[in-house]
mmCIF file of the N, C-alpha and C atoms, coordinates in Angstrom:
data_MODEL
# 
_entry.id   MODEL 
# 
loop_
_atom_site.group_PDB 
_atom_site.id 
_atom_site.type_symbol 
_atom_site.label_atom_id 
_atom_site.label_alt_id 
_atom_site.label_comp_id 
_atom_site.label_asym_id 
_atom_site.label_entity_id 
_atom_site.label_seq_id 
_atom_site.pdbx_PDB_ins_code 
_atom_site.Cartn_x 
_atom_site.Cartn_y 
_atom_site.Cartn_z 
_atom_site.occupancy 
_atom_site.B_iso_or_equiv 
_atom_site.pdbx_formal_charge 
_atom_site.auth_seq_id 
_atom_site.auth_comp_id 
_atom_site.auth_asym_id 
_atom_site.auth_atom_id 
_atom_site.pdbx_PDB_model_num 
ATOM 1   N N  . UNK A 1 1  ? 9.493   0.842   -10.433 1.00 0.00 ? 1  UNK A N  1 
ATOM 2   C CA . UNK A 1 1  ? 8.854   -0.026  -9.712  1.00 0.00 ? 1  UNK A CA 1 
ATOM 3   C C  . UNK A 1 1  ? 7.844   -0.769  -10.326 1.00 0.00 ? 1  UNK A C  1 
ATOM 4   N N  . UNK A 1 2  ? 8.214   -1.249  -11.543 1.00 0.00 ? 2  UNK A N  1 
ATOM 5   C CA . UNK A 1 2  ? 7.449   -2.125  -12.450 1.00 0.00 ? 2  UNK A CA 1 
ATOM 6   C C  . UNK A 1 2  ? 7.422   -3.549  -12.119 1.00 0.00 ? 2  UNK A C  1 
ATOM 7   N N  . UNK A 1 3  ? 6.145   -4.025  -11.300 1.00 0.00 ? 3  UNK A N  1 
ATOM 8   C CA . UNK A 1 3  ? 6.161   -5.423  -11.069 1.00 0.00 ? 3  UNK A CA 1 
ATOM 9   C C  . UNK A 1 3  ? 5.309   -5.931  -12.137 1.00 0.00 ? 3  UNK A C  1 
ATOM 10  N N  . UNK A 1 4  ? 5.705   -7.225  -12.477 1.00 0.00 ? 4  UNK A N  1 
ATOM 11  C CA . UNK A 1 4  ? 4.585   -7.905  -13.439 1.00 0.00 ? 4  UNK A CA 1 
ATOM 12  C C  . UNK A 1 4  ? 3.367   -8.068  -12.916 1.00 0.00 ? 4  UNK A C  1 
ATOM 13  N N  . UNK A 1 5  ? 2.177   -7.828  -13.647 1.00 0.00 ? 5  UNK A N  1 
ATOM 14  C CA . UNK A 1 5  ? 0.971   -8.215  -12.934 1.00 0.00 ? 5  UNK A CA 1 
ATOM 15  C C  . UNK A 1 5  ? 0.803   -9.787  -12.998 1.00 0.00 ? 5  UNK A C  1 
ATOM 16  N N  . UNK A 1 6  ? 0.396   -10.429 -11.830 1.00 0.00 ? 6  UNK A N  1 
ATOM 17  C CA . UNK A 1 6  ? -0.031  -11.825 -12.048 1.00 0.00 ? 6  UNK A CA 1 
ATOM 18  C C  . UNK A 1 6  ? -1.132  -12.108 -13.038 1.00 0.00 ? 6  UNK A C  1 
ATOM 19  N N  . UNK A 1 7  ? -0.943  -13.219 -13.619 1.00 0.00 ? 7  UNK A N  1 
ATOM 20  C CA . UNK A 1 7  ? -2.123  -13.761 -14.531 1.00 0.00 ? 7  UNK A CA 1 
ATOM 21  C C  . UNK A 1 7  ? -3.507  -13.974 -13.720 1.00 0.00 ? 7  UNK A C  1 
ATOM 22  N N  . UNK A 1 8  ? -4.302  -13.239 -13.950 1.00 0.00 ? 8  UNK A N  1 
ATOM 23  C CA . UNK A 1 8  ? -5.605  -13.326 -13.219 1.00 0.00 ? 8  UNK A CA 1 
ATOM 24  C C  . UNK A 1 8  ? -6.624  -13.154 -14.084 1.00 0.00 ? 8  UNK A C  1 
ATOM 25  N N  . UNK A 1 9  ? -7.965  -13.659 -13.720 1.00 0.00 ? 9  UNK A N  1 
ATOM 26  C CA . UNK A 1 9  ? -9.086  -13.266 -14.622 1.00 0.00 ? 9  UNK A CA 1 
ATOM 27  C C  . UNK A 1 9  ? -9.504  -11.922 -14.517 1.00 0.00 ? 9  UNK A C  1 
ATOM 28  N N  . UNK A 1 10 ? -9.838  -11.317 -15.531 1.00 0.00 ? 10 UNK A N  1 
ATOM 29  C CA . UNK A 1 10 ? -10.155 -9.921  -15.661 1.00 0.00 ? 10 UNK A CA 1 
ATOM 30  C C  . UNK A 1 10 ? -11.576 -9.627  -16.011 1.00 0.00 ? 10 UNK A C  1 
ATOM 31  N N  . UNK A 1 11 ? -12.261 -8.608  -15.408 1.00 0.00 ? 11 UNK A N  1 
ATOM 32  C CA . UNK A 1 11 ? -13.818 -8.447  -15.587 1.00 0.00 ? 11 UNK A CA 1 
ATOM 33  C C  . UNK A 1 11 ? -13.705 -6.929  -16.199 1.00 0.00 ? 11 UNK A C  1 
ATOM 34  N N  . UNK A 1 12 ? -14.298 -6.959  -17.306 1.00 0.00 ? 12 UNK A N  1 
ATOM 35  C CA . UNK A 1 12 ? -14.653 -5.612  -18.023 1.00 0.00 ? 12 UNK A CA 1 
ATOM 36  C C  . UNK A 1 12 ? -15.425 -4.485  -16.980 1.00 0.00 ? 12 UNK A C  1 
ATOM 37  N N  . UNK A 1 13 ? -15.060 -3.403  -17.151 1.00 0.00 ? 13 UNK A N  1 
ATOM 38  C CA . UNK A 1 13 ? -15.608 -2.414  -16.288 1.00 0.00 ? 13 UNK A CA 1 
ATOM 39  C C  . UNK A 1 13 ? -15.787 -1.023  -17.169 1.00 0.00 ? 13 UNK A C  1 
ATOM 40  N N  . UNK A 1 14 ? -16.563 -0.243  -16.679 1.00 0.00 ? 14 UNK A N  1 
ATOM 41  C CA . UNK A 1 14 ? -16.491 0.984   -17.093 1.00 0.00 ? 14 UNK A CA 1 
ATOM 42  C C  . UNK A 1 14 ? -15.979 2.127   -16.098 1.00 0.00 ? 14 UNK A C  1 
ATOM 43  N N  . UNK A 1 15 ? -15.130 3.082   -16.413 1.00 0.00 ? 15 UNK A N  1 
ATOM 44  C CA . UNK A 1 15 ? -14.581 3.952   -15.561 1.00 0.00 ? 15 UNK A CA 1 
ATOM 45  C C  . UNK A 1 15 ? -14.580 5.353   -16.332 1.00 0.00 ? 15 UNK A C  1 
ATOM 46  N N  . UNK A 1 16 ? -14.773 6.452   -15.368 1.00 0.00 ? 16 UNK A N  1 
ATOM 47  C CA . UNK A 1 16 ? -14.516 7.878   -15.899 1.00 0.00 ? 16 UNK A CA 1 
ATOM 48  C C  . UNK A 1 16 ? -13.259 8.227   -15.643 1.00 0.00 ? 16 UNK A C  1 
ATOM 49  N N  . UNK A 1 17 ? -12.579 8.781   -16.686 1.00 0.00 ? 17 UNK A N  1 
ATOM 50  C CA . UNK A 1 17 ? -11.134 9.316   -16.406 1.00 0.00 ? 17 UNK A CA 1 
ATOM 51  C C  . UNK A 1 17 ? -11.043 10.674  -16.890 1.00 0.00 ? 17 UNK A C  1 
ATOM 52  N N  . UNK A 1 18 ? -10.249 11.526  -16.165 1.00 0.00 ? 18 UNK A N  1 
ATOM 53  C CA . UNK A 1 18 ? -9.876  12.858  -16.748 1.00 0.00 ? 18 UNK A CA 1 
ATOM 54  C C  . UNK A 1 18 ? -9.484  12.800  -18.177 1.00 0.00 ? 18 UNK A C  1 
ATOM 55  N N  . UNK A 1 19 ? -10.190 13.373  -19.176 1.00 0.00 ? 19 UNK A N  1 
ATOM 56  C CA . UNK A 1 19 ? -9.903  13.302  -20.533 1.00 0.00 ? 19 UNK A CA 1 
ATOM 57  C C  . UNK A 1 19 ? -8.534  13.665  -20.796 1.00 0.00 ? 19 UNK A C  1 
ATOM 58  N N  . UNK A 1 20 ? -7.940  14.680  -20.221 1.00 0.00 ? 20 UNK A N  1 
ATOM 59  C CA . UNK A 1 20 ? -6.465  15.195  -20.617 1.00 0.00 ? 20 UNK A CA 1 
ATOM 60  C C  . UNK A 1 20 ? -5.706  14.027  -20.282 1.00 0.00 ? 20 UNK A C  1 
ATOM 61  N N  . UNK A 1 21 ? -5.707  13.405  -19.179 1.00 0.00 ? 21 UNK A N  1 
ATOM 62  C CA . UNK A 1 21 ? -4.785  12.254  -18.627 1.00 0.00 ? 21 UNK A CA 1 
ATOM 63  C C  . UNK A 1 21 ? -5.034  11.131  -19.734 1.00 0.00 ? 21 UNK A C  1 
ATOM 64  N N  . UNK A 1 22 ? -6.189  10.829  -20.042 1.00 0.00 ? 22 UNK A N  1 
ATOM 65  C CA . UNK A 1 22 ? -6.562  9.776   -20.926 1.00 0.00 ? 22 UNK A CA 1 
ATOM 66  C C  . UNK A 1 22 ? -5.801  10.045  -22.373 1.00 0.00 ? 22 UNK A C  1 
ATOM 67  N N  . UNK A 1 23 ? -6.051  11.234  -22.969 1.00 0.00 ? 23 UNK A N  1 
ATOM 68  C CA . UNK A 1 23 ? -5.411  11.524  -23.996 1.00 0.00 ? 23 UNK A CA 1 
ATOM 69  C C  . UNK A 1 23 ? -3.905  11.374  -23.971 1.00 0.00 ? 23 UNK A C  1 
ATOM 70  N N  . UNK A 1 24 ? -3.256  11.968  -23.120 1.00 0.00 ? 24 UNK A N  1 
ATOM 71  C CA . UNK A 1 24 ? -1.768  11.967  -22.741 1.00 0.00 ? 24 UNK A CA 1 
ATOM 72  C C  . UNK A 1 24 ? -1.402  10.377  -22.612 1.00 0.00 ? 24 UNK A C  1 
ATOM 73  N N  . UNK A 1 25 ? -2.161  9.518   -21.807 1.00 0.00 ? 25 UNK A N  1 
ATOM 74  C CA . UNK A 1 25 ? -1.641  8.145   -21.638 1.00 0.00 ? 25 UNK A CA 1 
ATOM 75  C C  . UNK A 1 25 ? -1.770  7.462   -22.982 1.00 0.00 ? 25 UNK A C  1 
ATOM 76  N N  . UNK A 1 26 ? -2.625  7.823   -24.068 1.00 0.00 ? 26 UNK A N  1 
ATOM 77  C CA . UNK A 1 26 ? -2.703  7.200   -25.073 1.00 0.00 ? 26 UNK A CA 1 
ATOM 78  C C  . UNK A 1 26 ? -1.551  7.691   -25.971 1.00 0.00 ? 26 UNK A C  1 
ATOM 79  N N  . UNK A 1 27 ? -1.341  8.933   -25.970 1.00 0.00 ? 27 UNK A N  1 
ATOM 80  C CA . UNK A 1 27 ? -0.245  9.491   -26.773 1.00 0.00 ? 27 UNK A CA 1 
ATOM 81  C C  . UNK A 1 27 ? 1.213   8.821   -26.402 1.00 0.00 ? 27 UNK A C  1 
ATOM 82  N N  . UNK A 1 28 ? 1.407   8.321   -25.182 1.00 0.00 ? 28 UNK A N  1 
ATOM 83  C CA . UNK A 1 28 ? 2.574   7.513   -24.667 1.00 0.00 ? 28 UNK A CA 1 
ATOM 84  C C  . UNK A 1 28 ? 2.235   5.993   -24.758 1.00 0.00 ? 28 UNK A C  1 
ATOM 85  N N  . UNK A 1 29 ? 1.284   5.678   -25.347 1.00 0.00 ? 29 UNK A N  1 
ATOM 86  C CA . UNK A 1 29 ? 1.003   4.131   -25.342 1.00 0.00 ? 29 UNK A CA 1 
ATOM 87  C C  . UNK A 1 29 ? 0.949   3.292   -24.057 1.00 0.00 ? 29 UNK A C  1 
ATOM 88  N N  . UNK A 1 30 ? 0.452   4.033   -23.290 1.00 0.00 ? 30 UNK A N  1 
ATOM 89  C CA . UNK A 1 30 ? 0.221   3.428   -21.871 1.00 0.00 ? 30 UNK A CA 1 
ATOM 90  C C  . UNK A 1 30 ? -0.932  2.627   -21.923 1.00 0.00 ? 30 UNK A C  1 
ATOM 91  N N  . UNK A 1 31 ? -0.838  1.313   -21.293 1.00 0.00 ? 31 UNK A N  1 
ATOM 92  C CA . UNK A 1 31 ? -1.934  0.531   -21.221 1.00 0.00 ? 31 UNK A CA 1 
ATOM 93  C C  . UNK A 1 31 ? -2.817  0.915   -20.095 1.00 0.00 ? 31 UNK A C  1 
ATOM 94  N N  . UNK A 1 32 ? -4.010  1.544   -20.391 1.00 0.00 ? 32 UNK A N  1 
ATOM 95  C CA . UNK A 1 32 ? -4.859  2.039   -19.511 1.00 0.00 ? 32 UNK A CA 1 
ATOM 96  C C  . UNK A 1 32 ? -5.347  1.070   -18.428 1.00 0.00 ? 32 UNK A C  1 
ATOM 97  N N  . UNK A 1 33 ? -5.868  -0.053  -18.952 1.00 0.00 ? 33 UNK A N  1 
ATOM 98  C CA . UNK A 1 33 ? -6.276  -1.059  -18.032 1.00 0.00 ? 33 UNK A CA 1 
ATOM 99  C C  . UNK A 1 33 ? -5.208  -1.390  -16.846 1.00 0.00 ? 33 UNK A C  1 
ATOM 100 N N  . UNK A 1 34 ? -3.899  -1.604  -17.374 1.00 0.00 ? 34 UNK A N  1 
ATOM 101 C CA . UNK A 1 34 ? -2.790  -1.934  -16.323 1.00 0.00 ? 34 UNK A CA 1 
ATOM 102 C C  . UNK A 1 34 ? -2.484  -0.828  -15.543 1.00 0.00 ? 34 UNK A C  1 
ATOM 103 N N  . UNK A 1 35 ? -2.640  0.550   -15.879 1.00 0.00 ? 35 UNK A N  1 
ATOM 104 C CA . UNK A 1 35 ? -2.209  1.409   -15.236 1.00 0.00 ? 35 UNK A CA 1 
ATOM 105 C C  . UNK A 1 35 ? -3.182  1.773   -14.116 1.00 0.00 ? 35 UNK A C  1 
ATOM 106 N N  . UNK A 1 36 ? -4.402  1.276   -14.442 1.00 0.00 ? 36 UNK A N  1 
ATOM 107 C CA . UNK A 1 36 ? -5.791  1.614   -13.556 1.00 0.00 ? 36 UNK A CA 1 
ATOM 108 C C  . UNK A 1 36 ? -5.586  0.434   -12.493 1.00 0.00 ? 36 UNK A C  1 
ATOM 109 N N  . UNK A 1 37 ? -5.252  -0.795  -12.864 1.00 0.00 ? 37 UNK A N  1 
ATOM 110 C CA . UNK A 1 37 ? -5.025  -1.892  -12.097 1.00 0.00 ? 37 UNK A CA 1 
ATOM 111 C C  . UNK A 1 37 ? -3.777  -1.588  -10.966 1.00 0.00 ? 37 UNK A C  1 
ATOM 112 N N  . UNK A 1 38 ? -2.740  -0.935  -11.476 1.00 0.00 ? 38 UNK A N  1 
ATOM 113 C CA . UNK A 1 38 ? -1.716  -0.707  -10.615 1.00 0.00 ? 38 UNK A CA 1 
ATOM 114 C C  . UNK A 1 38 ? -1.934  0.427   -9.594  1.00 0.00 ? 38 UNK A C  1 
ATOM 115 N N  . UNK A 1 39 ? -2.750  1.342   -10.011 1.00 0.00 ? 39 UNK A N  1 
ATOM 116 C CA . UNK A 1 39 ? -3.187  2.376   -9.115  1.00 0.00 ? 39 UNK A CA 1 
ATOM 117 C C  . UNK A 1 39 ? -4.094  2.030   -8.095  1.00 0.00 ? 39 UNK A C  1 
ATOM 118 N N  . UNK A 1 40 ? -5.008  1.187   -8.647  1.00 0.00 ? 40 UNK A N  1 
ATOM 119 C CA . UNK A 1 40 ? -5.942  0.484   -7.571  1.00 0.00 ? 40 UNK A CA 1 
ATOM 120 C C  . UNK A 1 40 ? -5.206  -0.343  -6.684  1.00 0.00 ? 40 UNK A C  1 
ATOM 121 N N  . UNK A 1 41 ? -4.393  -1.189  -6.943  1.00 0.00 ? 41 UNK A N  1 
ATOM 122 C CA . UNK A 1 41 ? -3.597  -2.084  -6.101  1.00 0.00 ? 41 UNK A CA 1 
ATOM 123 C C  . UNK A 1 41 ? -2.688  -1.135  -5.187  1.00 0.00 ? 41 UNK A C  1 
ATOM 124 N N  . UNK A 1 42 ? -2.315  -0.179  -5.542  1.00 0.00 ? 42 UNK A N  1 
ATOM 125 C CA . UNK A 1 42 ? -1.511  0.917   -4.681  1.00 0.00 ? 42 UNK A CA 1 
ATOM 126 C C  . UNK A 1 42 ? -2.473  1.410   -3.465  1.00 0.00 ? 42 UNK A C  1 
ATOM 127 N N  . UNK A 1 43 ? -3.693  1.744   -3.913  1.00 0.00 ? 43 UNK A N  1 
ATOM 128 C CA . UNK A 1 43 ? -4.857  2.361   -3.132  1.00 0.00 ? 43 UNK A CA 1 
ATOM 129 C C  . UNK A 1 43 ? -5.210  1.336   -2.005  1.00 0.00 ? 43 UNK A C  1 
ATOM 130 N N  . UNK A 1 44 ? -5.416  -0.006  -2.541  1.00 0.00 ? 44 UNK A N  1 
ATOM 131 C CA . UNK A 1 44 ? -5.751  -1.080  -1.613  1.00 0.00 ? 44 UNK A CA 1 
ATOM 132 C C  . UNK A 1 44 ? -4.750  -1.392  -0.580  1.00 0.00 ? 44 UNK A C  1 
ATOM 133 N N  . UNK A 1 45 ? -3.510  -1.452  -0.988  1.00 0.00 ? 45 UNK A N  1 
ATOM 134 C CA . UNK A 1 45 ? -2.513  -1.681  -0.071  1.00 0.00 ? 45 UNK A CA 1 
ATOM 135 C C  . UNK A 1 45 ? -2.362  -0.569  1.072   1.00 0.00 ? 45 UNK A C  1 
ATOM 136 N N  . UNK A 1 46 ? -2.591  0.778   0.602   1.00 0.00 ? 46 UNK A N  1 
ATOM 137 C CA . UNK A 1 46 ? -2.588  1.694   1.420   1.00 0.00 ? 46 UNK A CA 1 
ATOM 138 C C  . UNK A 1 46 ? -3.788  1.728   2.478   1.00 0.00 ? 46 UNK A C  1 
ATOM 139 N N  . UNK A 1 47 ? -4.869  1.280   2.048   1.00 0.00 ? 47 UNK A N  1 
ATOM 140 C CA . UNK A 1 47 ? -5.984  1.045   2.826   1.00 0.00 ? 47 UNK A CA 1 
ATOM 141 C C  . UNK A 1 47 ? -5.818  -0.044  3.820   1.00 0.00 ? 47 UNK A C  1 
ATOM 142 N N  . UNK A 1 48 ? -5.291  -1.127  3.340   1.00 0.00 ? 48 UNK A N  1 
ATOM 143 C CA . UNK A 1 48 ? -5.047  -2.199  4.239   1.00 0.00 ? 48 UNK A CA 1 
ATOM 144 C C  . UNK A 1 48 ? -4.123  -1.833  5.196   1.00 0.00 ? 48 UNK A C  1 
ATOM 145 N N  . UNK A 1 49 ? -2.865  -1.170  4.816   1.00 0.00 ? 49 UNK A N  1 
ATOM 146 C CA . UNK A 1 49 ? -2.135  -0.644  5.879   1.00 0.00 ? 49 UNK A CA 1 
ATOM 147 C C  . UNK A 1 49 ? -2.724  0.121   7.018   1.00 0.00 ? 49 UNK A C  1 
ATOM 148 N N  . UNK A 1 50 ? -3.497  1.055   6.510   1.00 0.00 ? 50 UNK A N  1 
ATOM 149 C CA . UNK A 1 50 ? -4.200  2.148   7.481   1.00 0.00 ? 50 UNK A CA 1 
ATOM 150 C C  . UNK A 1 50 ? -5.251  1.221   8.371   1.00 0.00 ? 50 UNK A C  1 
ATOM 151 N N  . UNK A 1 51 ? -5.775  0.267   7.738   1.00 0.00 ? 51 UNK A N  1 
ATOM 152 C CA . UNK A 1 51 ? -6.816  -0.561  8.334   1.00 0.00 ? 51 UNK A CA 1 
ATOM 153 C C  . UNK A 1 51 ? -6.060  -1.359  9.640   1.00 0.00 ? 51 UNK A C  1 
ATOM 154 N N  . UNK A 1 52 ? -4.758  -1.848  9.174   1.00 0.00 ? 52 UNK A N  1 
ATOM 155 C CA . UNK A 1 52 ? -3.873  -2.755  10.064  1.00 0.00 ? 52 UNK A CA 1 
ATOM 156 C C  . UNK A 1 52 ? -3.560  -1.979  11.362  1.00 0.00 ? 52 UNK A C  1 
ATOM 157 N N  . UNK A 1 53 ? -3.118  -0.748  11.023  1.00 0.00 ? 53 UNK A N  1 
ATOM 158 C CA . UNK A 1 53 ? -2.744  0.326   12.063  1.00 0.00 ? 53 UNK A CA 1 
ATOM 159 C C  . UNK A 1 53 ? -3.619  0.747   12.938  1.00 0.00 ? 53 UNK A C  1 
ATOM 160 N N  . UNK A 1 54 ? -4.842  0.775   12.316  1.00 0.00 ? 54 UNK A N  1 
ATOM 161 C CA . UNK A 1 54 ? -6.194  1.069   13.357  1.00 0.00 ? 54 UNK A CA 1 
ATOM 162 C C  . UNK A 1 54 ? -6.456  -0.068  13.993  1.00 0.00 ? 54 UNK A C  1 
ATOM 163 N N  . UNK A 1 55 ? -6.538  -1.279  13.587  1.00 0.00 ? 55 UNK A N  1 
ATOM 164 C CA . UNK A 1 55 ? -6.966  -2.569  14.174  1.00 0.00 ? 55 UNK A CA 1 
ATOM 165 C C  . UNK A 1 55 ? -5.757  -2.808  15.339  1.00 0.00 ? 55 UNK A C  1 
ATOM 166 N N  . UNK A 1 56 ? -4.555  -2.392  15.205  1.00 0.00 ? 56 UNK A N  1 
ATOM 167 C CA . UNK A 1 56 ? -3.578  -2.813  16.081  1.00 0.00 ? 56 UNK A CA 1 
ATOM 168 C C  . UNK A 1 56 ? -3.050  -1.492  17.020  1.00 0.00 ? 56 UNK A C  1 
ATOM 169 N N  . UNK A 1 57 ? -3.620  -0.494  16.902  1.00 0.00 ? 57 UNK A N  1 
ATOM 170 C CA . UNK A 1 57 ? -3.149  0.792   17.529  1.00 0.00 ? 57 UNK A CA 1 
ATOM 171 C C  . UNK A 1 57 ? -3.207  0.557   19.036  1.00 0.00 ? 57 UNK A C  1 
ATOM 172 N N  . UNK A 1 58 ? -4.028  -0.186  19.605  1.00 0.00 ? 58 UNK A N  1 
ATOM 173 C CA . UNK A 1 58 ? -3.979  -0.382  21.224  1.00 0.00 ? 58 UNK A CA 1 
ATOM 174 C C  . UNK A 1 58 ? -2.702  -1.257  21.654  1.00 0.00 ? 58 UNK A C  1 
ATOM 175 N N  . UNK A 1 59 ? -2.588  -2.332  20.661  1.00 0.00 ? 59 UNK A N  1 
ATOM 176 C CA . UNK A 1 59 ? -1.593  -3.246  21.008  1.00 0.00 ? 59 UNK A CA 1 
ATOM 177 C C  . UNK A 1 59 ? -0.078  -2.524  20.722  1.00 0.00 ? 59 UNK A C  1 
ATOM 178 N N  . UNK A 1 60 ? -0.060  -1.791  19.860  1.00 0.00 ? 60 UNK A N  1 
ATOM 179 C CA . UNK A 1 60 ? 1.249   -0.978  19.470  1.00 0.00 ? 60 UNK A CA 1 
ATOM 180 C C  . UNK A 1 60 ? 1.583   0.054   20.710  1.00 0.00 ? 60 UNK A C  1 
ATOM 181 N N  . UNK A 1 61 ? 0.472   0.683   21.039  1.00 0.00 ? 61 UNK A N  1 
ATOM 182 C CA . UNK A 1 61 ? 0.583   1.620   22.134  1.00 0.00 ? 61 UNK A CA 1 
ATOM 183 C C  . UNK A 1 61 ? 1.033   0.990   23.482  1.00 0.00 ? 61 UNK A C  1 
ATOM 184 N N  . UNK A 1 62 ? 0.402   -0.186  23.735  1.00 0.00 ? 62 UNK A N  1 
ATOM 185 C CA . UNK A 1 62 ? 0.792   -1.040  24.937  1.00 0.00 ? 62 UNK A CA 1 
ATOM 186 C C  . UNK A 1 62 ? 2.295   -1.541  24.740  1.00 0.00 ? 62 UNK A C  1 
ATOM 187 N N  . UNK A 1 63 ? 2.621   -1.743  23.699  1.00 0.00 ? 63 UNK A N  1 
ATOM 188 C CA . UNK A 1 63 ? 3.985   -2.185  23.493  1.00 0.00 ? 63 UNK A CA 1 
ATOM 189 C C  . UNK A 1 63 ? 4.983   -1.080  23.611  1.00 0.00 ? 63 UNK A C  1 
ATOM 190 N N  . UNK A 1 64 ? 4.592   -0.074  23.052  1.00 0.00 ? 64 UNK A N  1 
ATOM 191 C CA . UNK A 1 64 ? 5.598   1.139   23.323  1.00 0.00 ? 64 UNK A CA 1 
ATOM 192 C C  . UNK A 1 64 ? 5.652   1.646   24.719  1.00 0.00 ? 64 UNK A C  1 
ATOM 193 N N  . UNK A 1 65 ? 4.382   1.583   25.350  1.00 0.00 ? 65 UNK A N  1 
ATOM 194 C CA . UNK A 1 65 ? 4.463   2.026   26.790  1.00 0.00 ? 65 UNK A CA 1 
ATOM 195 C C  . UNK A 1 65 ? 5.380   1.124   27.706  1.00 0.00 ? 65 UNK A C  1 
ATOM 196 N N  . UNK A 1 66 ? 5.178   -0.227  27.320  1.00 0.00 ? 66 UNK A N  1 
ATOM 197 C CA . UNK A 1 66 ? 6.008   -1.103  28.170  1.00 0.00 ? 66 UNK A CA 1 
ATOM 198 C C  . UNK A 1 66 ? 7.513   -0.859  27.797  1.00 0.00 ? 66 UNK A C  1 
ATOM 199 N N  . UNK A 1 67 ? 7.992   -0.567  26.560  1.00 0.00 ? 67 UNK A N  1 
ATOM 200 C CA . UNK A 1 67 ? 9.288   -0.279  26.399  1.00 0.00 ? 67 UNK A CA 1 
ATOM 201 C C  . UNK A 1 67 ? 9.879   0.995   26.997  1.00 0.00 ? 67 UNK A C  1 
ATOM 202 N N  . UNK A 1 68 ? 8.905   2.092   27.143  1.00 0.00 ? 68 UNK A N  1 
ATOM 203 C CA . UNK A 1 68 ? 9.162   3.249   27.800  1.00 0.00 ? 68 UNK A CA 1 
ATOM 204 C C  . UNK A 1 68 ? 9.275   2.989   29.416  1.00 0.00 ? 68 UNK A C  1 
ATOM 205 N N  . UNK A 1 69 ? 8.473   2.093   29.716  1.00 0.00 ? 69 UNK A N  1 
ATOM 206 C CA . UNK A 1 69 ? 8.563   1.921   31.436  1.00 0.00 ? 69 UNK A CA 1 
ATOM 207 C C  . UNK A 1 69 ? 9.752   0.930   31.639  1.00 0.00 ? 69 UNK A C  1 
ATOM 208 N N  . UNK A 1 70 ? 9.822   -0.126  30.789  1.00 0.00 ? 70 UNK A N  1 
ATOM 209 C CA . UNK A 1 70 ? 10.892  -1.274  31.264  1.00 0.00 ? 70 UNK A CA 1 
ATOM 210 C C  . UNK A 1 70 ? 12.111  -1.191  30.495  1.00 0.00 ? 70 UNK A C  1 
ATOM 211 N N  . UNK A 1 71 ? 12.178  -0.462  29.297  1.00 0.00 ? 71 UNK A N  1 
ATOM 212 C CA . UNK A 1 71 ? 13.394  -0.482  28.477  1.00 0.00 ? 71 UNK A CA 1 
ATOM 213 C C  . UNK A 1 71 ? 13.334  -1.530  27.316  1.00 0.00 ? 71 UNK A C  1 
ATOM 214 N N  . UNK A 1 72 ? 14.274  -1.494  26.672  1.00 0.00 ? 72 UNK A N  1 
ATOM 215 C CA . UNK A 1 72 ? 14.233  -2.511  25.557  1.00 0.00 ? 72 UNK A CA 1 
ATOM 216 C C  . UNK A 1 72 ? 14.641  -3.744  26.137  1.00 0.00 ? 72 UNK A C  1 
ATOM 217 N N  . UNK A 1 73 ? 14.024  -4.715  25.732  1.00 0.00 ? 73 UNK A N  1 
ATOM 218 C CA . UNK A 1 73 ? 14.379  -6.204  26.186  1.00 0.00 ? 73 UNK A CA 1 
ATOM 219 C C  . UNK A 1 73 ? 15.704  -6.543  25.902  1.00 0.00 ? 73 UNK A C  1 
ATOM 220 N N  . UNK A 1 74 ? 16.548  -7.041  26.571  1.00 0.00 ? 74 UNK A N  1 
ATOM 221 C CA . UNK A 1 74 ? 17.826  -7.476  26.422  1.00 0.00 ? 74 UNK A CA 1 
ATOM 222 C C  . UNK A 1 74 ? 18.697  -6.494  26.064  1.00 0.00 ? 74 UNK A C  1 
ATOM 223 N N  . UNK A 1 75 ? 18.421  -5.104  26.378  1.00 0.00 ? 75 UNK A N  1 
ATOM 224 C CA . UNK A 1 75 ? 19.396  -4.091  26.079  1.00 0.00 ? 75 UNK A CA 1 
ATOM 225 C C  . UNK A 1 75 ? 20.691  -4.185  26.750  1.00 0.00 ? 75 UNK A C  1 
ATOM 226 N N  . UNK A 1 76 ? 20.806  -4.822  27.732  1.00 0.00 ? 76 UNK A N  1 
ATOM 227 C CA . UNK A 1 76 ? 22.135  -5.061  28.490  1.00 0.00 ? 76 UNK A CA 1 
ATOM 228 C C  . UNK A 1 76 ? 23.054  -5.884  27.556  1.00 0.00 ? 76 UNK A C  1 
ATOM 229 N N  . UNK A 1 77 ? 22.462  -6.900  26.562  1.00 0.00 ? 77 UNK A N  1 
ATOM 230 C CA . UNK A 1 77 ? 23.270  -7.408  25.847  1.00 0.00 ? 77 UNK A CA 1 
ATOM 231 C C  . UNK A 1 77 ? 23.767  -6.806  24.518  1.00 0.00 ? 77 UNK A C  1 
ATOM 232 N N  . UNK A 1 78 ? 23.450  -5.522  24.366  1.00 0.00 ? 78 UNK A N  1 
ATOM 233 C CA . UNK A 1 78 ? 23.621  -4.922  23.088  1.00 0.00 ? 78 UNK A CA 1 
ATOM 234 C C  . UNK A 1 78 ? 25.267  -4.476  22.922  1.00 0.00 ? 78 UNK A C  1 
ATOM 235 N N  . UNK A 1 79 ? 25.851  -4.495  21.972  1.00 0.00 ? 79 UNK A N  1 
ATOM 236 C CA . UNK A 1 79 ? 27.013  -4.076  21.692  1.00 0.00 ? 79 UNK A CA 1 
ATOM 237 C C  . UNK A 1 79 ? 27.371  -2.762  20.981  1.00 0.00 ? 79 UNK A C  1 
ATOM 238 N N  . UNK A 1 80 ? 26.219  -1.988  20.930  1.00 0.00 ? 80 UNK A N  1 
ATOM 239 C CA . UNK A 1 80 ? 26.296  -0.712  20.238  1.00 0.00 ? 80 UNK A CA 1 
ATOM 240 C C  . UNK A 1 80 ? 25.690  0.410   21.048  1.00 0.00 ? 80 UNK A C  1 
# 
């Protein structure tokens, strides 16, 4: 799942990492900044998904109730 990182402006920052992980990453010549970016991007995507689910929980529940009560729209036209 290696996606190229888009060309963006970067900002220097200080972070604290597990020293064992840092040592091992350096041994494998892993780009620490890029690895942190990927991890942070994954966490942000997960948080956005959770936020979307929370924001839309009522609408999703309403839609599910409608399908339970009325059935799947156009179900009579299904061929499976």
